[in-house]
C-alpha positions in Angstrom: 210.8 213.9 59.6 209.6 217.0 61.5 208.2 219.8 59.5 210.4 222.7 58.2 209.6 225.7 60.5 208.4 228.8 58.6 209.9 231.5 60.8 207.8 234.7 60.8 210.4 236.6 62.9 213.1 236.0 60.3 210.8 237.2 57.5 209.8 240.2 59.5 213.4 241.2 59.9 214.0 240.8 56.1 211.0 243.0 55.3 211.9 245.6 57.9 215.3 245.9 56.3 213.7 246.5 52.9 211.2 249.0 54.3 214.0 251.0 56.0 215.7 251.4 52.6 212.5 252.5 51.0 211.6 254.9 53.8 215.1 256.4 53.6 214.5 257.1 49.9 211.2 258.7 50.7 212.8 260.9 53.3 215.2 262.1 50.7 212.3 263.6 48.7 210.6 265.0 51.8 208.1 262.3 52.5 207.9 260.6 55.9 205.2 257.9 56.0 203.0 258.3 59.0 200.5 256.1 60.9 197.7 257.4 63.1 196.4 254.8 65.6 193.1 255.2 67.5 192.8 253.3 70.7 189.5 253.6 72.6 189.4 252.9 76.3 191.9 250.8 78.3 191.7 247.2 77.0 195.0 245.7 78.0 195.4 243.5 75.0 194.6 246.4 72.6 197.0 248.6 74.5 199.7 246.0 74.0 199.0 245.6 70.3 199.0 249.3 69.6 202.2 249.8 71.6 203.9 247.2 69.4 202.6 249.0 66.3 203.9 252.4 67.4 207.2 250.9 68.4 207.5 249.4 64.9 206.9 252.8 63.4 209.7 254.3 65.5 212.1 251.4 64.6 211.6 252.1 60.9 211.8 255.9 61.0 208.1 256.5 60.3 205.9 259.1 62.0 203.2 257.9 64.3 200.4 259.5 66.3 198.3 257.9 69.0 194.7 259.0 69.8 193.2 257.6 73.0 189.5 258.6 73.3 187.8 257.4 76.5 185.6 254.3 76.6 182.4 256.3 76.8 183.0 257.9 73.4 180.1 258.3 70.9 180.0 257.2 67.3 179.7 260.8 66.2 182.9 261.8 68.0 184.7 258.8 66.4 183.4 259.8 63.0 184.7 263.4 63.4 188.1 262.1 64.6 188.3 259.9 61.4 187.3 262.9 59.2 190.1 264.9 60.8 192.6 262.2 60.2 191.4 261.8 56.6 192.0 265.5 56.1 195.5 265.5 57.6 198.0 265.2 54.8 200.8 264.0 57.2 198.8 260.9 57.9 199.2 258.1 55.4 197.6 255.3 57.3 194.7 255.2 59.9 194.4 252.3 62.3 191.2 251.9 64.3 192.1 249.3 67.0 189.3 246.8 67.5 187.2 246.0 69.4 185.4 249.3 69.9 183.0 249.8 72.8 179.5 248.5 72.3 177.8 251.9 71.9 180.1 252.8 68.9 178.9 251.7 65.5 182.2 250.0 64.5 181.1 249.4 60.9 180.3 253.1 60.3 183.6 254.1 61.8 185.7 251.7 59.7 183.8 252.7 56.5 184.4 256.4 57.2 188.2 255.8 56.8 189.5 257.2 53.5 190.3 254.0 51.4 193.6 255.6 50.4 194.6 255.4 54.2 192.9 252.1 55.0 196.1 250.3 56.0 194.1 247.5 57.7 192.6 246.7 54.3 189.1 246.4 55.9 187.2 249.0 53.8 184.7 247.7 51.2 186.7 249.6 48.6 189.9 247.8 49.6 188.1 244.5 49.5 186.7 245.4 46.0 190.2 246.2 44.8 191.3 242.8 46.0 188.4 241.0 44.4 189.3 242.6 41.0 193.0 242.0 41.6 193.9 245.7 41.3 196.8 247.3 43.3 195.6 248.4 46.7 195.9 247.9 50.5 195.4 244.3 51.5 194.4 243.0 54.9 197.6 242.5 56.9 197.4 238.9 58.2 196.6 237.3 54.8 199.2 239.5 53.1 201.7 238.2 55.7 200.7 234.6 55.1 201.4 235.1 51.3 204.9 236.6 52.2 205.6 233.5 54.3 204.8 231.2 51.4 206.6 233.3 48.8 209.8 233.8 50.8 210.0 230.1 51.7 209.6 229.1 48.0 206.4 227.2 48.6 204.7 226.7 45.3 201.2 228.2 45.2 200.5 228.1 41.5 198.6 224.9 40.7 198.4 223.9 44.4 195.2 222.7 46.1 194.7 225.2 49.0 192.2 225.0 51.8 191.3 228.0 53.9 189.7 227.1 57.2 187.6 230.2 58.2 185.6 232.7 56.3 186.0 236.0 58.2 186.4 239.3 56.3 189.7 239.9 58.1 191.5 236.7 57.3 189.5 233.9 55.5 188.0 235.7 52.5 191.0 237.9 51.6 193.3 234.9 52.1 191.3 232.8 49.7 191.3 235.7 47.1 195.1 236.1 47.4 195.7 232.4 46.8 193.3 232.4 43.9 195.1 235.4 42.3 198.3 233.4 42.7 196.7 230.6 40.7 196.0 228.1 43.5 192.8 226.0 43.4 191.0 227.2 46.6 188.4 225.7 48.9 187.0 227.8 51.7 185.9 225.7 54.7 183.9 226.7 57.8 181.7 225.3 60.6 179.1 224.0 58.1 181.5 222.2 55.8 180.7 218.5 55.4 183.5 215.9 56.0 186.0 218.6 56.8 188.9 216.2 57.6 188.7 214.7 54.1 188.6 218.1 52.4 191.7 219.2 54.3 193.5 215.9 53.5 193.5 216.8 49.8 195.3 220.2 50.4 198.8 221.0 49.5 198.5 224.3 51.5 196.3 224.6 54.6 195.6 228.0 56.1 193.8 227.6 59.5 192.0 230.6 60.8 189.1 229.3 62.8 190.1 230.5 66.4 190.0 227.2 68.2 193.1 225.7 69.8 194.3 222.4 68.2 191.2 222.1 66.1 192.9 220.7 63.0 194.2 217.2 63.8 197.5 215.8 62.7 195.8 213.0 60.7 193.9 215.6 58.7 197.1 216.9 57.2 198.4 215.5 53.9 202.0 214.3 54.4 204.3 217.1 53.2 201.7 219.8 53.0 202.5 223.4 54.0 200.5 224.5 57.0 199.9 228.2 57.8 198.5 228.4 61.3 196.9 231.8 61.9 195.4 230.9 65.3 196.8 232.3 68.6 194.8 230.8 71.4 195.8 231.0 75.1 195.3 227.7 76.9 195.2 227.9 80.7 193.6 224.5 81.6 196.2 222.0 82.7 194.4 218.9 81.4 193.9 220.5 78.0 197.5 221.6 77.8 198.7 218.1 78.8 196.6 216.6 76.0 197.7 219.1 73.4 201.4 219.0 74.3 201.8 215.3 75.2 204.6 214.9 72.7 206.2 218.2 73.6 207.6 217.9 77.1 209.6 221.1 77.0 206.6 223.2 76.1 204.5 221.4 78.7 207.1 222.2 81.3 207.0 225.9 80.3 203.2 225.8 80.7 203.5 224.4 84.2 205.9 227.2 85.1 203.9 230.0 83.5 200.3 228.8 83.8 199.4 229.3 80.2 200.6 228.5 76.7 199.8 229.8 73.2 198.4 227.1 70.9 197.5 227.6 67.2 194.4 226.3 65.4 196.4 223.3 64.3 197.3 220.5 66.7 201.0 220.6 67.6 201.4 217.0 66.5 200.9 218.2 62.9 204.6 219.1 63.0 205.3 215.4 62.5 203.2 215.2 59.3 203.4 218.5 57.5 206.3 219.4 55.2 206.4 223.0 56.4 204.6 224.7 59.3 204.4 228.1 60.9 205.0 228.0 64.7 202.8 229.5 67.3 204.0 231.9 68.5 206.6 233.3 66.1 204.9 232.4 62.8 202.0 234.5 61.4 201.8 236.8 64.4 204.9 238.9 63.7 203.8 239.2 60.0 200.6 241.1 60.8 202.4 244.2 62.2 205.0 243.8 59.5 202.4 244.1 56.8 200.8 247.0 58.6 204.1 248.9 58.3 204.4 247.8 54.6 200.9 249.0 53.9 201.6 252.4 55.5 204.6 252.9 53.3 202.6 251.7 50.3 199.8 254.2 51.1 202.4 257.0 51.3 203.7 256.0 47.9 200.3 255.6 46.3 198.9 258.8 47.7 201.9 260.9 46.5 202.1 259.4 43.0 205.0 259.5 40.6 207.6 261.1 42.8 207.3 258.5 45.5 207.2 255.6 43.0 210.5 257.0 41.5 212.0 257.1 44.9 211.4 253.4 45.3 213.5 252.4 42.4 
């Protein structure tokens, strides 16, 4: 039986409806959550991402500001811009779109962001709050993965969960969130021995390694829930044919378009898993959704009791 599809677009719409209600209540007490995005240079992919984030702000009735420094910007200029945004009380969230140009010290810039406005959840203080399981701003993609599990009633407590990937952006915070939800968590990576056997024991698999079709269908425990974080563009015809041999409709679309998005999990896993996020349309929409949620949360946390009261 094919896997149940865990539709990220549907969950995005549910959360957006909830956020609109909360934002409306905040408006009633004179608070308009606001996100400042910083986009350096003219990277087309980054421009597309930031445009989607600004559009989401507008859709929800949030304020947004876009800062577009040129690609030859210095670290000192970026640090001053961050200081200015930290000091602006209208700004609840600060988004530094990555990657930054090579001459900019990205770590210094990200660490200069006020943790109270760190809606990406990348700051060491944000990570520390997550480690100690205290309320704070959590990295958007892992937070979105947890919402997918929760809203699809997939049991996390007591489950064996495997996280494939150990990045600061996805792997590590994902493992901590699962651990706090009482899963037994194994973190795997490129040096893990006998990786297929480790994954075969998992009730929940979160794949975030950045390689198309890496996790094979026979690595998946029958009935397991699979959260595929990967979004890899495949343009090679032979590779697409191999990956999509059992999906003629998707292969036909590849031939018409010249590319296809493939997750980190082989598409054939849909015949083994009990539940599976699609690529595209699974985890992807949840990342921007949780960025919006974090911005509203930051507005609430920064303003204290009055904003909390408006939520109830």
